[in-house]
N, C-alpha and C positions, 0 to 999 in steps of 0.2 A: 504494500500500500504506500501511496505517496505520503509525504509529511503531513499534508492537509488531511487526507482521508483517514490516516491513523489517529490524528488528534481529534478530528470530528467524531469518529466512531467511539473513541475512548470517552469523550465528554458526554456522550449519551449513555454508554454502557456503565461507566463508573464516574458519575459526576462528582461524587464526594472526593474520590481520590484525585481526580483531575484538578479540582479547584483548591484542595488543600495544598497540592504541589504548587499551583500558581500563587498561593498566598505567601510562599516563601520570599516573594519579591517585596513584601511589605515588612517593615519593622513593627513588631507587636510588643506592647508592654505585657501582654499575656497571650501567648500563641494559641490559636484555636486547635482543639483536638477533634471537634465535631464540625463537619462542613455544613450540613443542611438539617434544619429543624422543620419537619412537616407535621408536627403534632396538632397544628391548628389549620390544616389544609382547608380551603385553597389559599390561605394566607401562609406563605412560606418565609422563613428567615434563614439567612446565611451566616455561618461562623458564630453561633449564639454564645459560645463560651470564650470568644476572643475579645481582647481589649487593645485599643490603639489610639493614636491621635493623628488626624490627617495633616494638620499643620506641621507636626514633627516630621512626618514622612515627606512633605513637600519642601521643607526648609532645613531644619536642624541637622538631619542626618547627612545632608550634602555638605554642610559647613564642617561637621565633625569629621567627614572623610577627606577634608583638605581642599574642597572645591568652593570655598566661600568667595573667592575672587572671580569665579565664572559669572557671566551675565545671566541672570534669571529672567528678567523682563526687559524687552527692548521696545520702548514706547516710541511710536512714530506718528506725529500729529501734523500733517500738512496744513490743517485748518488753523493751527496756531503758529506754524513755522517752528515747531519745537521737537526735540528728541531727547529721550532720557535712557540711559543704560543703568539698570539697577542690578547689582550683584546679589548673589544668594545671601551673603553676609549682611548687606544693606537691607535687603527685603526682610530678612529675619528680624533685624532690629526694629524696622518700621512696624511689622506685624505684631511683635511682642509688646511694643509700646502702645499701639492702638488697642490691643487686647486688654492691656492694663487699664487704659482709659475707659473701655466698655465696662470692665469690672467695677471701676470707681463709680459708674453710673447705675450700678445695681444689676448688671447683666450677669447671669450665672448659667450653670449647666442646665440645659433644657429650655432656657428662655429663648424667645424669638427676637430677631433683629431684622427689620425690613430695610433693604438697601436700594436706593433710588438714585443712580449715578450714571454719568456718561462713560465713555471709553477712556478712562484715566487710570493710572496705576493704583490710585487710592481705592478704586473699586476692588481690585485684587487684594489689597491690604485688608479691607474691611471683611471680605469673605473669609480669608485665612485667619483673621483675628477671631472671628466667631468660632471657627473650627478649633482654634487653639484653646478656648475656654469652655468648649462643649456647648456653646449656644447654637441655635438653629437659624441659619440665615434664609431670607427669602428675597431674592433680587427681582426687582420690577424694572422692566425696560425703561431707561431714561426718556422722558418725554411722554409717557402714557398719560392720558387725561386724568383729571382729579377723581372722577367718578370711579374709574377702574382702580386707581390707587387706593381709594377709600374702601372698596370692596375687599381688597387684599389685606388692608389693615384690620378690618373687622374679622376676617376669617383667621388670619395668623395671630392676631392679638400681640403684636410686638411690644417688648419693653422699651425699645429704642428704635427710632428711625434714623438712618444715615443717608444724607443727601448731599448734593453739590449745588452751588449757587446757579449754575447754568450748564447747558450743553452747547456745543458749538457745531454749526453746520456750515458748509461752504458759503452760503449767502446770508446767514442770520445767526443770532444768538437766541437760544431757547431758554427762557427764564424758568427755573425750577421752583423757586420759592413760592410764587403765587399758586402753583399746582399743589405743592405740599400743604400750604395753608388752607386751600379749599378742600383738599382731601381730609385734613384733620377736622375741618368744620362739618363735613358730611359723615364722618366716622362716629359710630357709637362708642367704639373703643378708643381711648386716649393714651398713647404712649407716654412714658414719664419724661423722656427727653427726645430732642431732635438734634443730631450732630450735623453741622453744616460745613462742608469744605468750601472755602472761599476761593473762587478762581479769579485771577487778575482781570480777565476779560469782562467780568461782571460781578463786582462785590455788592453785598446786600447788608442792610441793617437788620440785626438779629434781635428779636423780641424775647419776651419771657418764655422759658421752656426750651430755648435754643442754646446750643453749645458750639463754640467755634472749634473746628477740628484741630487747628494748630495749638490753640490754648490747651485743649484736652490732652494732646500728646505731650506737650512740654511739661505738664504737671504729673504725668503718669509714670508709674513704676512698671518695667517690663514684666509681662506675665509668662510664667512657665506653661508648657503644654499640659492639659488636663487629660488623663486617660479616660476614655469612654468605652462602653461596650460596643461591639461591632454592629449590633442591631439598633443602636441609638440613631435618631435621624441626624443627618448632616445638613440637609437643606430641604426647603419646600419650593417648588417651582410651579407657578400657575400656568396652565395651558391657555394659549391665546384664543380669543373669540368665544369665551364661555358666556353663557347667559345665566341669570340668576346667581346663585352662590357659586363663586369660583371653584374650579376643580384643582386642588393642590396636590401635585405629584410629589411624593416623599422619596428621598434618596437616603438609604441607610449608609452608615459610615464604613463598615468593614467590606461589604460586598462591592461598594463603589470603588474603594481604593484598589482592591484586587483586580476587578474587571478593567479599570482604566490602565493600570500598570501593564496588564497582559495585552490589552489592545494596542498600546503604543508600540510595543515590541513586535507583536505578531502581525498586526494589520498595517500599521503605518511605518514600520522599520525605523523608529525614532528612539534614540537612547541618550545617555549622558553626553552633553556638549553639542548635540545636534541643534541646529536652528530650525524652528518649526513655526509656520504662520497659519493660523486659522483666521480667515477674513470674515468674522462674524461679530457678534456683540455679546458681552457678558450677560445681557438680559435674557438670552435664549439658552436652550440646553446645549447647543454646540459650543457656546462661549463658556458655560460652566465646565463642561467635560474637557474641551480641547483648546481653550485659551488659558484656563487657569489650572485645573487640577491635574489632568493627565501629564502634560509636559513637565510640570514642576515635580510631580511624584517621581518621574523617571530621571530627573536631573537635566532636562533639555533647556534650551533658551526659547522662550515663547515671545513671538512678536505680537504686540498690541497696537492696532492701527485705529487712530481717531480720525474720522472723515468718512467720505463716501466714495470708495473706489468703484462701487456699482453705479453706473450711469454717469460718472463724472466726465466732463469734456476732455480731461486728460486721460487719453486711452493708454498712456504708458505708466499710470500710477502703479499697477501691479508689478510691472517689469522693473521699475525703479526700486521698489521695496525688496524684491527678490534679489536683484543684483547688489544693492547697497549693503544688505544685511546677510548676504550669502545664505539664503534660505534653501534648505534641503528638500522640503516638501511643503506644498500649499494645499490647504483645505478651504474650499469656498462653495458657492452655489452656482449651478449652471446659469442662473440669471446674470451673474457677474460676467461670465464669458460671453453671453449673448449681447450684453450691453457694450462690451468692448468690440465685439465683432461687428456690431451695428455701425459704430462710428469709425472703425478702422478695420474694414474687412480684409485688407491685405496685410495686417499686422505690421505696418510700416514703423510704428513706434518701437516695436520689439527690437529692431536692428540697432537701436541706440544703446542697448544695454547688454551686458554679458551675464546671461542667466545660466551659464554652464553648471552652476552649483545645483540647480533644480533637478531632482531625480524623479519626482512623482507629482502628479496633480490629482487630488482627491475631490470629487464633487458629490454633493448630496443636498437634499432639501426640496428639490424640484425634479421633474422628469428631465433626464438628459436626452435631448433629441439627437438623432444620428448625425445631423449636419454639424452641430456644435461639437460633438465628440470627435468627428473627423477633423474639423477645423483646428481644435485645440491640439490634437495629437500631431497634426502636420506642422503647425507653426512652432510648437514648443519642443517637439522631438523627444517627448518623454511619455511613459505610460499614463493614460487617462483612466482613472478608476472611479466608476460610478458605484456608490454604495448607499445603503438604505437603512434608516433607523428612525426612531421617534422620540419625542420628548419623554414619553413614558419609559422607553427602554434604556435611555441614558448613554448607550454606545451601540455600535453597528450590529444589526441583525444579519445582514448579508454584505459581503465585501470580497475584494481580491486581496488575499493576505500576503502583502509584499514582504513582510519579515519572516513569515513562517514557510510559505510555499508559493512564490509568485506564479500566477497563471496567465494565460492569454486574456487580454481585455477584448470586450466586444461592445459594439454599439447597442443601445437600447436595453441593456441588462445591468442589474445591480450585482451580478456575480453570485457566488455560492454562499450557503448558510455558514455563518461563523460558528466555530465550536461553542457549544453551550446552548445554541438556539435550535430546537427541534421544530423546523418549519414544515407545515403541511398546507396543502391546497384542498379546501373542503367545498362540497356542493351545498346548496341551500338546506339540505337535510342533515348536514354534518358528516356526510360520508366522503371518502376520498374522491376528488374530482377525476374524471377520466384523464389519462396521460395527455399532456399537451393542451388541455382545455383550461379556460379561465375558471377561477373560483375564489372564494374568500381565503386570504392568507391568514392562517392561524398558527399559534405556537403552542406546542404541547407543554403543559405544566409539569414540573415547576419551571418558572423562568430562571435564567442563570443569575449569578451575582451581578449587582449593578443595576438591574431592572427595578422598577418601582415595586415595593412590597405591599403598598396600599396607598390610599389617598388620605390626606391630612384630616384626622379626626373623623373618618367615616369609612370603616372597613366595608360596610354593606354597600355603599355607593360604588366602591371599587369593584366589588363582586358583580353588582348589577350592570355597571358600565362596561366591563371588560371580560368577565368570566361566565356570564349567564347564557350567551347565545349558543355556544357549543360546550357541552359538559367536558371538563378536563382540559380546556383550551383557553388561551388568551386570544381575543379577537383583535386583530390589528386595525380593522376598518378599511384595509386596502385589498384590492383585487389583483390577481396575477396568475402566472403559471410557470412551471419549470420547462425549459427547452430541452433539446436532445442532449445537451452537454451538462445538464444539471444546474444550469444558471437560472436564477429566479428573475423573471421579467415582471416588474411591478408596473401595472397598468394605470394605477391611480386609485383614488378612494372608491369604495364600492358604490357610492352614490354618483360616481363619474361613469357609470354604465347606463346607457340609454336604451330604451326599448322601441325599435322601429318596426312597426307592423309585426310584433311578436319576436323579432330578432334582437338579441342582446348584443350591443356593440360597445366597445371601449372607446371613450372619447380620447384616451391616451394614444390609441393606435392611429386614430384619424389625425391627431396633432402631429404624430411622427411623420406622416405623409406631407402635411402642410409645411412643416418646418424644413423639409428637404428642398423646397423650392428656392432657387437662388436669389429671389427677390425678398424672401421672408426672413425678418430678423427674429421674431418670436410670434407665438400664436397661442390661442386658447380655443377649445371647442366645448360648447355646452349644449345640452339638450333643451329644445323649446317645444312647446305644445303644438300639435298639429291635429286637426279634426279627423283627418283620414287615417293617418298612420300612428297616432298616439303621440309620438315624439319624432322630431327630426334634429339633425345636428346643425348647429350654427357655428361657422368658423369666423373668429375675430383675428385679424392678422395685422402685425406691425411691420412696415417695410424697412429695409436697411437704409441707412443714411445715403442720400444721393440717388437712390433708385427712383426712376420715373417709369411708370408702366400704366397702361390703360386698365382701370379696375375691371372692365368687362373681360379683357384678355386674361388678366390674372385669375379671375373667377373661373373662366373656362379651363385654364390650365390646371388649376387646383382641383376642380371637379373631376377632370379626366384622370388626374393622378390618383385620387381616392377611388374612383371606379376601377382603375387598373390594379391598385395594391390592396384595397379592402374588398371591392366587389360592388356590383350594382345594388346589392342588398342594403348598402349604407344609405342609399337614396340621398346622397349628399349633393346639395346644389345652392346652398346659401352661404355667401362669403361677404364679409364687410371689412374694409380697411379702416383701421383706427390709428390715432396718433400714438397711443400708449395703452397698456393694460393696467388695471388697478392691482396693486400689490401690497402685501404687508411690509413692515419695515425690515423684515428679514429676507425679503425678496420673493416670497411665495405669491403666486397669482391667486386672486380672490375669486376662484371659480364658483364657490358656493354662494357668495354674495351676488354674482352675476346671474346665477340660476334663479335666485329669489327674485331679482329685478325682472328677468324675462317672464317669470310666472305671475308677475303682478303683485308680489308680496312686498309690503313695506317693512323692511327690517332695519334696525338701527345701524348707523355707520360703524363698522368695526373699529374698536379702539386701536387696533394694530395697523390701521391703514397708513400707507406712506404719503399719499397725496389725494385729498378729497376731490380736488378739481378733476383729476383723471376719472374718478368714479362718477362724478357728475356727467362728464362727457359720455361715458359708457351708458349711463342711465338714459340719456337722450337717444342714443342709438337703439337701445333695446326696447324703448317704449315709443318709438315712432308709430304713428297711426297705421302705417302700411305693414307693421310687423305685429299687429294686434292678434292675428291668428297664429303667430309663430313663424310666418314665412315672409321674408322681406322682399323689397322691390328688386333685389339683385337676381331674382330667379329668372 
């Protein structure tokens, strides 16, 4: 058996032995002797008798091993014209002092701290400081509206809120204090203190209940790491787009550390001293796992970027960062590559930089269309790895394991199941779907370490939301199938399947065809109502920069391509060119919101939306009088 096949099979046959062995990569104050506790199934717990501290594993041990002078965090902020290089020794000192400051404000083991900050190193400091004293942090994406922030304050009930005076975007300063004040006014729970990091670009007057970050740190005694049980929660992360009470994903301490350490070596081939860049935000799960915790636990240098490389007019922003900081591997979203390709299709900016240091490009978060896959591979000359996971899982479910057993990469596929994840394709009755056919992607319980053990304060909601559809399985909510090579093809959310005259079709498959057209930069396909066929597919396409094409010609070419590649059964004939697609701040296209608009449902504007003006434009397109029956004038 190959290295991958042997590891994968062992992880299913002997999960306890497999993960106890992986746990040796972590420094424990009490080493676990038991791997899995299933006594309260379907609520499972990993390493129940182990004790550790995540901050110690991310910082102290590297300093103790003589690598205190190595850069831990490399902060690159083109929006402020600033860079900072923070060594492991320096970061340890900052974290220990801020942890001491939190302790002086009454924060202790098990207390919650809500962090509302932009992409600045102090966000990492705050997260690790919470971990250091056994507090539970909940990071909320900087710039979230006050109502969303208030809902998370009420659910997590933090002892302290940590915020910054502002966030900085290429064209404006986002003031955080008014949103914090309004959120506190709306919240029934009132934290004892709010710590405010004053940024020079926008300093604020602090009122009663507020504490200046610098003053707090200057008066604090450094805090030593507190040992916690492996099953203690490390953080709560609320899933985006929730309605009603937020859904707080819990990440436990021990399983999280073990899984992330294993993934950095086996999946990403990153270890001590390597420079790693995850182009995301600490407010999302990708930022938690692969900006902060995983690279620091393994002793790498993590690049933290403040700005918007996605969609920026500077198409060379990515290449500059890679070349300047000698990045070994980059992890970002396909949206970022599509944005660059749109403004610089020939990658002319790339020729200005030496990116020979780059060995792998990892993409996740959105479907990777074949054209973007081919473009990135050809221009960068490195393997392009599409991998797939979720906020709930915390680390990849399927990937191409570059450190364990590199495999051929393919377009349109997220690759093979990662050891620990028993991935199945099920039909609507919960039976195995016929080979090669679409079905619901489910994962046989127990989930591996690092996945959510439950939801914050609500085990039953966790069971009802994820474990009740198919007995003994976690339901991902995504649809897909395994191809002839055993690669999982994730076609999109199960609600991204439309029913055309009784035929179930994946909008993801149609998007793949549209995206292959040389004039199309990006696209989205949604199902709209049709009196005759029930639903029909509507294609919304964004053209590449500088492309001029008759919309009627483009429509005919795209319709012909779908007929050729999908078949006449798709009945695809409706295409509309738009200026842009509405997206979340993490770059995901708001397909669900567009479906709701097309169906005539008035849903609130998502708090995660990047640009409401883009959504307003799409609303006008989808609610034109000539599209009332679901079929537009482009037919």
